[in-house]
ZAVEXNU-458650 format. One record per residue (C-alpha): x, y, z; residue in one letter. Coordinates in steps of 0.1 Angstrom, whole numbers. Layout:
N
c1,c2,c3,residuo
X,Y,Z,A
...
//
This chain:
277
c1,c2,c3,residuo
1584,1486,696,M
1598,1479,662,A
1584,1512,648,S
1600,1532,677,S
1634,1516,673,G
1632,1501,708,V
1655,1472,716,K
1637,1447,738,L
1659,1432,765,V
1644,1401,781,E
1649,1398,818,V
1653,1366,839,G
1641,1332,827,T
1608,1318,816,T
1597,1306,850,N
1619,1325,875,K
1627,1362,876,T
1642,1382,905,H
1646,1419,912,L
1684,1416,907,R
1677,1404,871,D
1661,1438,864,Y
1689,1457,882,K
1716,1439,862,N
1698,1447,829,A
1696,1485,835,I
1722,1505,815,T
1725,1541,804,E
1705,1531,773,N
1675,1518,792,T
1644,1539,785,A
1617,1520,805,A
1609,1489,824,I
1579,1469,811,M
1560,1441,828,R
1536,1419,808,V
1510,1400,829,H
1504,1365,816,P
1467,1369,812,S
1463,1344,784,N
1487,1316,796,Y
1499,1302,829,K
1533,1291,841,I
1530,1267,870,T
1554,1248,892,G
1589,1261,901,F
1582,1298,895,T
1590,1333,909,S
1582,1368,897,E
1589,1403,910,V
1560,1423,926,G
1549,1454,907,L
1555,1477,936,N
1592,1465,937,E
1595,1471,900,L
1580,1506,904,A
1605,1515,931,S
1634,1502,910,L
1622,1521,879,A
1617,1554,897,H
1650,1550,915,E
1666,1551,880,H
1642,1578,868,K
1626,1553,844,L
1589,1549,836,P
1572,1516,845,L
1549,1502,818,I
1525,1475,830,D
1505,1455,804,D
1478,1437,824,V
1463,1420,793,G
1426,1411,798,A
1419,1442,819,G
1401,1434,851,A
1382,1463,868,L
1368,1443,896,I
1380,1414,917,D
1370,1382,899,F
1379,1360,928,S
1344,1367,942,K
1331,1345,914,F
1354,1316,923,G
1384,1324,901,F
1419,1329,912,E
1428,1366,919,Y
1437,1386,888,E
1454,1420,891,P
1431,1450,884,T
1439,1482,866,L
1435,1500,899,E
1461,1476,914,D
1486,1487,888,S
1481,1524,893,I
1482,1520,931,S
1515,1500,928,A
1531,1529,910,G
1529,1520,873,A
1533,1551,851,D
1516,1536,820,V
1490,1507,821,V
1477,1490,790,T
1448,1465,788,S
1421,1451,766,S
1387,1469,765,G
1366,1439,757,D
1378,1407,775,K
1370,1413,812,L
1355,1448,809,I
1329,1436,785,G
1329,1466,762,A
1337,1469,725,S
1370,1455,712,Q
1396,1481,720,A
1429,1487,737,G
1430,1510,768,I
1460,1531,778,I
1460,1547,813,L
1488,1567,828,G
1505,1599,838,K
1497,1629,817,S
1533,1634,804,E
1533,1599,789,Y
1497,1599,776,I
1504,1632,759,N
1535,1618,742,A
1515,1587,731,I
1488,1610,716,R
1514,1629,696,K
1529,1598,681,N
1520,1594,644,P
1513,1557,650,F
1484,1567,673,A
1465,1581,643,R
1468,1548,624,I
1453,1527,652,V
1428,1552,667,R
1393,1538,672,V
1361,1551,657,D
1333,1570,674,K
1311,1540,678,I
1338,1521,697,T
1344,1551,719,L
1307,1554,727,V
1304,1517,736,V
1335,1519,757,L
1324,1550,776,E
1289,1536,783,A
1304,1504,796,T
1330,1521,818,L
1303,1543,833,K
1286,1512,846,L
1317,1504,867,F
1313,1536,887,M
1287,1515,907,D
1301,1480,908,E
1268,1464,919,S
1251,1480,888,F
1279,1467,865,A
1274,1432,879,L
1238,1434,870,K
1239,1451,836,E
1270,1437,819,I
1258,1403,805,P
1291,1384,811,T
1293,1395,848,L
1257,1387,853,A
1262,1352,839,M
1292,1346,862,L
1270,1352,893,Q
1244,1326,884,R
1241,1298,910,S
1246,1262,901,I
1210,1255,912,E
1196,1281,889,E
1216,1267,860,I
1206,1232,867,D
1169,1241,868,K
1172,1257,833,Q
1191,1227,820,A
1165,1203,833,Q
1137,1223,816,V
1155,1222,782,I
1162,1185,785,V
1127,1177,795,S
1111,1196,766,E
1135,1180,741,L
1128,1145,753,N
1091,1152,751,Q
1096,1159,714,K
1109,1123,709,N
1142,1135,695,C
1164,1107,682,P
1192,1114,706,A
1204,1107,741,E
1198,1140,759,I
1207,1145,796,D
1220,1170,821,V
1256,1165,832,I
1282,1182,854,D
1306,1204,836,G
1324,1237,836,F
1321,1272,822,S
1353,1290,809,Q
1357,1327,805,M
1381,1321,776,G
1418,1314,773,S
1425,1350,765,G
1409,1362,798,S
1413,1337,826,L
1433,1307,813,P
1430,1273,830,S
1403,1287,854,Q
1368,1271,853,N
1335,1275,870,L
1313,1246,879,K
1281,1244,858,T
1254,1220,846,R
1254,1212,809,L
1228,1200,784,V
1245,1169,767,A
1232,1158,734,I
1243,1126,716,K
1225,1124,683,P
1216,1090,667,K
1207,1100,632,K
1236,1124,624,I
1271,1129,635,A
1277,1152,664,V
1299,1176,644,D
1271,1178,618,E
1247,1188,645,L
1271,1215,657,A
1275,1228,621,K
1237,1230,615,K
1232,1248,648,L
1260,1273,639,R
1242,1280,606,M
1208,1283,623,Y
1191,1317,625,E
1201,1329,651,P
1233,1309,653,P
1236,1286,683,I
1271,1279,696,I
1281,1249,718,G
1311,1226,722,R
1318,1190,714,I
1333,1167,740,Q
1332,1129,743,N
1311,1127,712,N
1284,1149,728,Q
1272,1183,719,F
1272,1204,750,L
1252,1235,757,I
1259,1256,788,D
1227,1272,802,P
1249,1297,821,R
1251,1317,789,T
1214,1314,779,I
1189,1341,788,F
1154,1329,798,D
1139,1341,765,C
1163,1320,745,E
1153,1286,758,D
1125,1282,733,K
1148,1291,704,I
1173,1265,713,I
1147,1238,720,I
1130,1245,686,K
1164,1245,667,A
1177,1213,683,V
1145,1194,678,A
1141,1205,641,E
1177,1194,633,I
1175,1161,652,L
1141,1150,639,V
1148,1161,603,N
1186,1161,598,P
//
């Protein structure tokens, strides 16, 4: 925006915005209406926002383009996994947005990238902008993005082949079974630690689906010979690195994100570090 000389005019208030706020903000100098979906934060309580279809009607009534930044970039309905509904790219196009921008990696699961969809007249103008050359992605990124997007042509195939989506579908019973195996094998190795299976949650990430969690079962480790943060550090430095989180002075491992072939790696690493810190 700064490079183009655009003056950003904020509309409404932090928690409540009405269609009349947009109407009152439009002048002869207005070039576009832009909505930014709060995909990495949430405003709760006394709130109100304008639907995208209403914004599209207002924008087109004034012969203005509507730009919709959907943030994380959902291509499928994530509510089927137990999350609250998130708008999809298809929703934005169907509602009448002229340009839609999103992340290529957060919910799509491809390489880190930004995606711009829209009507040809606007996409062609974006391509001609000198700034586009500065931020263009390399061929490897494009190949990864294309290969991932092709999977979504068959949603059932995408749910199976994209690791993050496959992990979201795992049942609590399946996760619990895997957690019990890991705990049992670690306890058999007489590791100096309290190791158990506890209830917990999986989180997609604050940049994707903030404040939304999925129930899971966690491997909880409370070491006796070393501090819990030292255990976490040594696991991060292990080859391959093992990432967990610390809560209530316990190191937590979420089996939801562990493939079957990785169980033995984790058991070996944790046992080595606990026994010989």
